[in-house]
N, C-alpha and C positions, 0 to 999 in steps of 0.2 A: 587439479583443484583450482577454482577461480579465486582471484585476489579481490575479495569483497571490501571495498572502501566506503561504500554508501548504502544506506537502507532508505529507500525513497517511498514516501507515503503518498497515496493517490485517493481520489474518490471516483465512483463510477459515473458521475455527472447525471444522476437520476433523481427524480423528485422524491422527497422524504416519504418513507413508508413503502415504497415500491420494492417488492421482493424480486430477486433475480437469482438464477442458478449459475454455477460455474460453467455449465454447458452453454448457456445463453451468451455469456461473455466470450467464451471460446468461439462461438459462431460469429459474433461481431468482429472479433479479431481475424478470423479466417477470411471473412468478407473483405477485410482490408488488405488481404494478401499475405498475412503472417502465417506462421506454422501452426498457430493456435494461441490460446490465452497468453497474454504477455506478462501478466503478474504472477508472482510466485505464491502469494497468499491472498485470499479474499475473506474479509471480515463481514459476516452477514449481520442483518438487523438484530438478531437475537444474541449476538456475540459469539456465535460459533465461527470457527476459522476453517476454511476449506483450502486445500492445496490446489494451486493452479499449475504452473510450470515447475518442474523440478529445480531445486536450487543449483544443481549441477549444470543446468542449461542457462545460457544467456537469455535474459528477459527481452521483452519488447514493450517497454513502458516509459523510457525517457531517452530521447535521442542523444547520442553521444556519451551516454552513461551506462548503457545496458551491460556491457561486458564486465564492469566492476561493481555492480549493484544488485540488490535484491529489491523487488517491487512488491509492496503491500498495498492493497486497495480496500477501502471500506465502501459498502453499498450506500449510496446517497450522494449528497453534495449540492442538491438544488432545492429551493423552496417551492411552494405550490405554484408560483408564477414562472418557474423555470430559471430563476436567478441563483447565482452561486450563494451557498449558505452552508454553514456547518450544521449538518443534520444528524450527526452521530448520536445514537442512542446511548444511554448509560452503559448498556451491555457492550456496545461497540467500543466505547472509550476504555472500559476495563480490558477488553480483549486485545485492543491495539497495544496498550501498555504491556500486557503479558507477552504477546508475540514479539514485540520490539525488544523487550528485555531478553527473551530467549535467543533472538537473533544476535544481539550484542554479546551474549555469552559465547556463541559460535564464532562470531567475527568481532572480537574486542577492539580492533583497530578501526572499525566502521563508525561513521557518523550518521545521524538521522537527519533527513531533509524532507521537505515537501516538494512535489513536482514543480510548484511555482518558483522554487529557488533556482530552477534551471531552464525555465521556459515562460513564455508570455501567456500564462494561464492562472486562473484563480485556484486551481486544483492543489491541494485537497480541501480548499475553502476554510482553512485555519492555518496558523503558523506552527507547523509541525516541528520545525527546528527549535523554536523557543519552548514549545510545550514539552518536548521530550529531552531537552538538553540536560536535565538532571538524571536521566536514566543511566544506569551503569550495568555492566555485565553481572549476572548472578554470581559468578566466581569472585567478583570483587567484594561481595558482601557476605561471603561464607566464612 
């Protein structure tokens, strides 16, 4: 079992409203020489959540942090001009809260961060650490 200390939120760095499938992201990451999709979960525009890499496998989403983290990505992150922008739909916002809470339930010692907290990037184009600092494991509220 991996020692998960961080849940790191990302964006796909795509223009608002553009749909993408897990298989397409998998192809992008394989083209970079990775084994496959680097994220563990993908939050689609409609709020559905797709599994990327198994949680048992080390991700490929945040250099220096992959072995102790889970990567969650939402589709979007750029405005129509291609500039960083929080493009999350209401469905994505709700789905992110749900999946992050579920992950905190599995890994109660973990903290939520945005990719930008560890790298020179705008990703995920909002302050994930601040937005989700109030989330607690489901077991804490039962």
